GULUM-881709 format. One line per 4 residues: their letters; for each residue x, y, z of C-alpha. Coordinates in nm, 4 decimals. Layout:
N
A) X/Y/Z; ...;
END
This chain:
409
MTTV) -0.0149/-9.7927/11.0631; 0.2647/-9.7129/11.3499; 0.4003/-9.3504/11.3317; 0.8116/-9.3440/11.2224;
SHAD) 1.0616/-9.1292/11.1648; 1.2920/-9.3389/10.9213; 1.1849/-9.5189/10.5981; 1.2859/-9.6537/10.2898;
VLII) 1.1769/-9.3947/10.1347; 0.9811/-9.0810/10.1667; 0.6988/-8.9357/9.9105; 0.5643/-8.5879/9.9051;
GGGL) 0.2376/-8.5844/9.7732; -0.0754/-8.8235/9.8531; -0.2623/-8.8028/9.5629; -0.3716/-9.0920/9.3086;
IGST) 0.0330/-9.1194/9.1970; 0.1788/-9.0468/9.5590; -0.0805/-9.3588/9.6685; -0.0088/-9.5801/9.4112;
VALA) 0.3662/-9.5469/9.4394; 0.3688/-9.5819/9.8073; 0.1265/-9.9182/9.7527; 0.3624/-10.0109/9.5134;
LAAH) 0.6563/-10.0482/9.6947; 0.4258/-10.1942/10.0003; 0.3605/-10.4829/9.8048; 0.7358/-10.5433/9.7611;
DVTS) 0.8233/-10.4664/10.1490; 0.9485/-10.1384/10.0880; 0.8593/-9.9065/10.3638; 0.7662/-9.5738/10.2864;
IMVD) 0.6663/-9.2312/10.4523; 0.3947/-8.9816/10.2828; 0.2893/-8.6768/10.3461; 0.0508/-8.4231/10.2298;
TADL) -0.0218/-8.0493/10.2457; -0.4063/-8.1246/10.2040; -0.6265/-8.3005/10.4582; -0.7286/-8.6241/10.2433;
ATTL) -1.0699/-8.6926/10.3686; -1.1589/-8.3950/10.1987; -1.0619/-8.5189/9.8399; -1.2972/-8.8107/9.8531;
NAGF) -1.6413/-8.5636/9.8442; -1.8447/-8.6347/9.5708; -1.7857/-8.2611/9.4600; -1.4543/-8.2368/9.4965;
DGRA) -1.3276/-8.1724/9.1329; -1.5740/-8.3809/8.9440; -1.3278/-8.5613/8.7462; -1.3147/-8.8913/8.6263;
SAIA) -1.0299/-9.0950/8.4271; -1.0013/-9.3396/8.1498; -0.7264/-9.5934/8.3505; -0.6020/-9.7872/8.0433;
SASA) -0.5570/-10.1582/8.0557; -0.1832/-10.1771/8.1427; -0.2457/-9.9597/8.4641; -0.5883/-10.1311/8.5679;
RMLG) -0.3451/-10.4469/8.5882; -0.0798/-10.2562/8.8100; -0.3498/-10.1258/9.0279; -0.5060/-10.5052/9.0175;
AIGV) -0.1838/-10.6354/9.1516; -0.1448/-10.3994/9.3980; -0.4700/-10.4878/9.5797; -0.6874/-10.1982/9.4705;
GPVL) -0.8468/-10.3746/9.1500; -1.1727/-10.4511/9.3159; -1.2834/-10.0639/9.2636; -1.2809/-10.1183/8.9006;
EAHG) -1.5009/-10.3898/8.8858; -1.7343/-10.2918/9.1301; -1.7552/-9.9283/9.0094; -1.5297/-9.8701/8.6823;
CAIR) -1.6941/-9.8788/8.2847; -1.5228/-10.0682/8.0450; -1.4489/-9.8630/7.7268; -1.4788/-10.1340/7.4411;
AIRV) -1.4222/-9.9018/7.1500; -1.3094/-9.5149/7.0671; -1.4188/-9.3559/6.8063; -1.2295/-9.0076/6.6803;
TDGT) -1.4064/-8.7803/6.4285; -1.3400/-8.4317/6.2731; -1.6221/-8.2540/6.4512; -1.9707/-8.4387/6.3537;
APQF) -1.7843/-8.5463/6.0065; -1.8806/-8.8772/5.8747; -1.5363/-9.0048/5.7921; -1.4347/-9.1699/6.1483;
LHFD) -1.1456/-9.3614/6.3193; -1.2898/-9.6344/6.5230; -1.0633/-9.8700/6.7622; -1.2237/-10.1713/6.8623;
AGEG) -1.0731/-10.4294/7.1861; -1.2151/-10.7147/6.9742; -1.4493/-10.9793/7.1336; -1.2966/-11.1597/7.4477;
NEPL) -0.9833/-10.8998/7.4986; -0.9211/-10.6784/7.7447; -1.1107/-10.3835/7.7175; -0.8790/-10.0535/7.6000;
GIML) -0.9358/-9.8780/7.9251; -1.1789/-9.8497/8.2633; -1.3204/-9.5275/8.3264; -1.3736/-9.4703/8.6726;
ENRL) -1.4365/-9.1326/8.9155; -1.1440/-9.0207/9.0217; -1.2808/-8.9542/9.3801; -1.3541/-9.3584/9.3959;
LRAA) -1.0289/-9.4319/9.2886; -0.8594/-9.2053/9.5321; -1.1210/-9.3690/9.8591; -0.9371/-9.7213/9.7421;
LMAA) -0.6481/-9.6172/9.7671; -0.6542/-9.4298/10.0776; -0.8680/-9.7017/10.2929; -0.5810/-9.9270/10.0853;
VEAD) -0.2755/-9.6945/10.2305; -0.4481/-9.6740/10.5862; -0.4521/-10.0507/10.5898; -0.0520/-10.0892/10.4902;
ERIT) 0.1844/-10.0914/10.8009; 0.4469/-10.0533/10.5948; 0.3104/-9.7157/10.4862; 0.3021/-9.4578/10.7285;
LIAP) 0.0754/-9.1589/10.6232; 0.1456/-8.7923/10.7845; -0.1605/-8.4961/10.6608; -0.2297/-8.2612/10.6462;
AKVA) 0.1454/-8.1534/10.7280; 0.3398/-7.8530/10.6112; 0.6647/-7.9045/10.4404; 0.9289/-7.6989/10.6227;
GLVR) 1.2103/-7.7906/10.3981; 1.3992/-8.0925/10.2314; 1.7776/-8.1587/10.3149; 1.9469/-8.4455/10.0501;
GDHE) 2.2240/-8.5238/10.2053; 2.5067/-8.7607/10.1247; 2.3767/-9.0230/10.2719; 2.0082/-8.9339/10.3063;
ATLT) 1.6955/-8.7108/10.2563; 1.5618/-8.5472/10.5603; 1.2520/-8.3939/10.5065; 1.1389/-8.1189/10.7669;
LADG) 0.7617/-8.0308/10.8932; 0.6447/-7.7267/10.9956; 0.5497/-7.9054/11.3539; 0.9602/-7.9340/11.3702;
RRLH) 0.9597/-8.3265/11.3105; 1.2347/-8.4933/11.0941; 1.1706/-8.7726/10.8584; 1.4212/-8.9701/10.6999;
APLA) 1.5069/-9.2077/10.4343; 1.7861/-9.2532/10.1693; 1.5286/-9.1488/9.8559; 1.2540/-8.8631/9.8691;
IAAD) 0.9901/-8.8877/9.5665; 0.7954/-8.5669/9.4124; 0.4352/-8.6559/9.3687; 0.3216/-8.2845/9.4049;
GRRS) 0.2001/-8.2193/9.1443; 0.1822/-7.9773/8.8180; 0.3160/-7.6767/9.0575; 0.5712/-7.8805/9.2569;
ATRA) 0.7467/-7.7045/9.5327; 0.9977/-8.0020/9.5882; 1.0885/-7.9879/9.2131; 1.1442/-7.6039/9.2225;
AAGI) 1.2779/-7.6012/9.5557; 1.5749/-7.8729/9.3792; 1.6019/-7.6007/9.0816; 1.4656/-7.8450/8.8505;
NIAA) 1.3219/-7.6455/8.5293; 1.0940/-7.6929/8.3311; 0.9345/-7.6455/7.9085; 0.6011/-7.5180/7.9838;
WSYP) 0.3176/-7.3192/7.8076; -0.0200/-7.2385/7.8434; -0.2644/-7.3274/7.5666; -0.5598/-7.1115/7.5096;
NNAL) -0.7856/-7.3135/7.6247; -1.0047/-7.4314/7.9349; -1.1400/-7.8123/8.0030; -1.5215/-7.8107/8.1310;
VTMV) -1.5698/-8.1273/8.2864; -1.9165/-8.2186/8.4389; -2.1392/-8.5714/8.3944; -2.4911/-8.6155/8.1886;
AHSV) -2.7525/-8.8689/8.2177; -2.8826/-8.9987/7.8542; -3.1397/-9.1445/7.6392; -2.9083/-9.3185/7.4254;
PHGE) -2.6724/-9.6021/7.5186; -2.3167/-9.5621/7.4929; -2.2299/-9.8971/7.4003; -1.9205/-9.9004/7.6605;
VACE) -1.7689/-9.6563/7.3270; -1.5804/-9.3388/7.4083; -1.6006/-9.0806/7.1701; -1.3612/-8.7585/7.0604;
LFYP) -1.5031/-8.4875/6.8596; -1.2449/-8.2116/6.7457; -1.3540/-7.8877/6.6828; -1.1081/-7.5971/6.6571;
SGPL) -1.1475/-7.4766/6.9825; -1.0562/-7.8236/7.1192; -1.1747/-8.2003/7.1736; -1.5285/-8.2719/7.2858;
ALLP) -1.5034/-8.6330/7.4497; -1.7547/-8.8270/7.5520; -1.6430/-9.1247/7.8416; -1.8536/-9.3850/7.9089;
MRDH) -1.9269/-9.4446/8.2804; -2.1840/-9.6994/8.4668; -2.5383/-9.6188/8.4295; -2.7024/-9.3577/8.6691;
EDGR) -2.8505/-9.4479/9.0033; -3.2178/-9.4284/8.8402; -3.0950/-9.6748/8.5166; -3.0136/-9.3564/8.2690;
PRSA) -2.7013/-9.3900/8.0443; -2.4297/-9.2005/8.2352; -2.1272/-9.0248/7.9804; -1.8497/-8.8179/8.1751;
IVWT) -1.7936/-8.4507/7.9594; -1.4524/-8.3175/7.8959; -1.5085/-8.0217/7.6602; -1.2050/-7.8077/7.5513;
VDDH) -1.3427/-7.4611/7.5188; -1.1436/-7.1660/7.4244; -1.0155/-6.8945/7.7040; -1.2827/-6.5998/7.6318;
AAAG) -1.5834/-6.8638/7.6447; -1.4573/-7.0572/8.0182; -1.6026/-6.7927/8.2103; -1.9484/-6.8067/8.0471;
SAKL) -1.9352/-7.1655/8.0136; -1.8991/-7.2289/8.4269; -2.1795/-6.9834/8.4846; -2.4012/-7.2000/8.2218;
GPRA) -2.7249/-7.3699/8.4176; -2.7693/-7.7151/8.3858; -3.0406/-7.7016/8.0809; -2.8457/-7.4320/7.8959;
LAAE) -2.5432/-7.6571/7.9450; -2.6841/-7.9712/7.8077; -2.8341/-7.7951/7.5137; -2.4872/-7.6941/7.4240;
IEKR) -2.3873/-8.0112/7.4676; -2.6559/-8.1551/7.2555; -2.5964/-7.9065/6.9676; -2.1876/-7.9911/6.9345;
IDGT) -2.2695/-8.3738/6.9421; -2.5752/-8.4117/6.7238; -2.7824/-8.6558/6.8758; -2.4781/-8.9301/6.9560;
LGEV) -2.6182/-8.9409/7.3365; -3.0139/-8.8609/7.2660; -3.1465/-8.6069/7.5300; -2.8794/-8.4989/7.7856;
EVIA) -2.9655/-8.4007/8.1337; -2.6524/-8.2749/8.2789; -2.6278/-8.4497/8.7020; -2.3265/-8.2635/8.8543;
RQAV) -2.2020/-7.8981/8.8604; -1.9457/-7.8116/8.6026; -1.5701/-7.6908/8.6641; -1.3289/-7.5506/8.4265;
WPLG) -0.9765/-7.6161/8.4655; -0.7064/-7.4454/8.2565; -0.4979/-7.6165/8.0118; -0.1489/-7.6465/7.9504;
YHHA) 0.2069/-7.8485/7.8868; 0.5248/-7.8734/8.0951; 0.8107/-8.1601/8.1139; 1.0654/-8.1377/8.3841;
SSYY) 1.4245/-8.0470/8.2536; 1.5337/-8.3713/8.4793; 1.3366/-8.6085/8.6254; 1.6053/-8.6646/8.9321;
THRL) 1.8963/-8.5001/9.1089; 2.1048/-8.6535/9.4357; 1.8373/-8.8181/9.6347; 1.5223/-8.7009/9.4954;
VLAG) 1.2898/-8.8265/9.2048; 0.9841/-8.6790/9.0435; 0.7015/-8.8647/8.9232; 0.3699/-8.8082/8.7615;
DAAH) 0.2807/-8.4566/8.7196; 0.5453/-8.3354/8.9107; 0.7716/-8.4455/8.6108; 0.5508/-8.3825/8.3405;
GIHP) 0.1988/-8.2503/8.2458; -0.0067/-8.3041/7.8827; -0.2948/-8.1507/7.7163; -0.6279/-8.4124/7.8062;
IAGQ) -0.6717/-8.4775/7.4179; -0.5906/-8.8400/7.4435; -0.6819/-8.9164/7.8257; -0.3129/-9.0109/7.8984;
GLNM) -0.2104/-8.8062/8.1144; -0.2551/-8.9956/8.4499; -0.1897/-9.3363/8.2718; 0.1961/-9.1812/8.1856;
GFRD) 0.1842/-9.1284/8.5971; 0.1001/-9.4562/8.6824; 0.3561/-9.5689/8.4141; 0.6023/-9.3821/8.5876;
VAAL) 0.5179/-9.5560/8.9124; 0.5429/-9.9310/8.7864; 0.9326/-9.8411/8.6075; 1.0063/-9.6343/8.9627;
AQVL) 0.9101/-9.8990/9.1962; 1.0958/-10.1860/8.9796; 1.3561/-10.0013/8.9450; 1.3874/-9.8912/9.2895;
VEAL) 1.3058/-10.2670/9.4115; 1.5945/-10.4396/9.2116; 1.8291/-10.1816/9.3002; 1.7117/-10.2770/9.7261;
RTGQ) 1.7761/-10.6431/9.6535; 2.1132/-10.6302/9.5148; 2.1996/-10.4015/9.8006; 2.2268/-10.0713/9.5461;
DIGH) 2.1922/-9.6974/9.7303; 1.8260/-9.5829/9.6194; 1.9216/-9.2531/9.6233; 2.2057/-9.2357/9.3949;
PDVL) 2.2340/-9.0924/9.0933; 2.2920/-9.4105/8.8697; 2.0119/-9.6112/9.0353; 1.7648/-9.2972/8.9560;
ARYS) 1.9091/-9.2622/8.5837; 1.7943/-9.5727/8.5238; 1.4042/-9.4855/8.5867; 1.4803/-9.1636/8.3827;
AWRR) 1.5874/-9.3357/8.0626; 1.3252/-9.6123/8.0980; 1.0438/-9.2927/8.0724; 1.1816/-8.9976/7.9764;
LDNS) 1.1454/-9.1088/7.5967; 0.8049/-9.2710/7.6592; 0.6897/-8.9332/7.8385; 0.8162/-8.6974/7.5759;
MVGA) 0.6871/-8.8744/7.2858; 0.3265/-8.9358/7.4466; 0.3634/-8.5204/7.5115; 0.4781/-8.4160/7.1258;
VTDG) 0.1949/-8.6111/7.0216; -0.0648/-8.4946/7.2010; 0.0276/-8.1190/7.1564; 0.0481/-8.1759/6.7904;
LNRL) -0.3049/-8.3116/6.7529; -0.4420/-8.0096/6.9621; -0.2635/-7.7859/6.7282; -0.3736/-7.9970/6.3905;
FAVP) -0.7174/-8.0220/6.4995; -0.7057/-7.5812/6.5858; -0.6236/-7.5304/6.2306; -0.9748/-7.3661/6.1120;
GRPA) -1.1231/-7.3773/5.7544; -1.2492/-7.6623/5.4980; -0.9050/-7.7155/5.3346; -0.7345/-7.7694/5.6887;
AAVR) -1.0742/-8.0133/5.7648; -1.0274/-8.2027/5.4316; -0.6593/-8.3055/5.5224; -0.7741/-8.4239/5.8707;
RFGL) -1.0581/-8.6376/5.7411; -0.8413/-8.7890/5.5180; -0.5836/-8.8806/5.7673; -0.8331/-9.0308/5.9881;
AAVE) -0.9598/-9.2483/5.6903; -0.6201/-9.3418/5.6129; -0.5168/-9.4737/5.9420; -0.8612/-9.6240/5.9578;
RIAP) -0.7455/-9.8529/5.6763; -0.3571/-9.8951/5.7651; -0.3538/-10.1821/5.9977; -0.0169/-10.1830/6.1891;
LKAR) -0.0671/-9.8103/6.2229; -0.4174/-9.8454/6.3816; -0.2811/-10.1403/6.5990; 0.0447/-9.8725/6.7066;
FMAE) -0.2621/-9.6403/6.8497; -0.4521/-9.8803/6.9903; -0.0936/-10.0168/7.1960; -0.0410/-9.6180/7.3163;
ARGE) -0.4402/-9.6181/7.4157; -0.3442/-9.9704/7.6301; -0.0599/-9.8479/7.7404; 0.1778/-10.1088/7.6247;
TGEL) 0.4223/-9.9732/7.4195; 0.7850/-9.9835/7.4913; 0.9159/-10.2220/7.8026; 0.7083/-10.2497/7.9960;
PALL) 0.7483/-10.3202/8.3628; 0.6119/-10.6085/8.5507; 0.3407/-10.4454/8.7734; 0.1748/-10.3128/8.4278;
QGQL) 0.1555/-10.6749/8.3291; -0.0008/-10.7354/8.6160; 0.2870/-10.9155/8.8018; 0.5105/-10.8182/9.0956;
V) 0.8729/-10.7387/9.0162;
END
């Protein structure tokens, strides 16, 4: 990569979304300067955050189109089916990819995806990466955005893209407000090896404190089946859960999954993350646009958060590439409004559904449980409704950008 001070776009944030948008634009010969406050090499360590993500099939197609598909093939585990239950009740909702079809998603450790994206970024001469670097300010002028770094360097482009996460300083500095609230829960994340094969089935068991997700991973290096655990625990239990030793945590997990995975061994340190919802009042302003967690964040109840960000990337890349090809100013509000119109409704609906499901399954008592179990059984029997849920899981609802179809714009 060659260090430059001017590009087609500035990208603030070099995480999963920032790196993906840089590569998606580079695939269409759009240059970018990507800046991050962190030393990104530290985010590739095995113990950095321990999280894994369910990458929807549409998102996987995009990653393949921009050259990152090999990491999914080498290290990902297909999700061939999803089973949803109210606790360990016998009634369940079962989604199946079907013989010969694409999987519903692919499970992959975040650090492996991060490493693949970073390698591709560093190898692409159309992307300039500056990290670690502290941002001193962003000025959005009539004709360009200027990003000033703490060391005095100034970087210029017609458009700045904020991909700097839930607590986006760029969003706040631009005066874009968010609707936000916290949930009285935390997500405990860890990895387990177990005696019963997962069969490439993801399970989501709902309890009043929140869902417990069992997510299939590639087998452990010793050959045992392996799964990622995302367990929603009450605030008052979070501190204690974070301090549980491996054996005690394994016993608690086994107790709640009723033998689904057989004997369980915790093979990674657990991490506990606070949960919340937020949605920006606007996705853009003059010469600035938001993507991923800078624009929205949801409860991880259905594993859709990262995929919403990937869908943002695909839509934004298509809008910007088409605008550049027709000689438009990509920082103009009229261009950015097209991206907002494409993504805002979908993100709002997914956020509302995940929030509603979380609140529904949190209602305690037998009558509420009976209603939930009746609802799961009804969806299982109503083919069109079930198909709609499957399409959402694959990331295939609405008008799909070319990248989500595995094609360049």
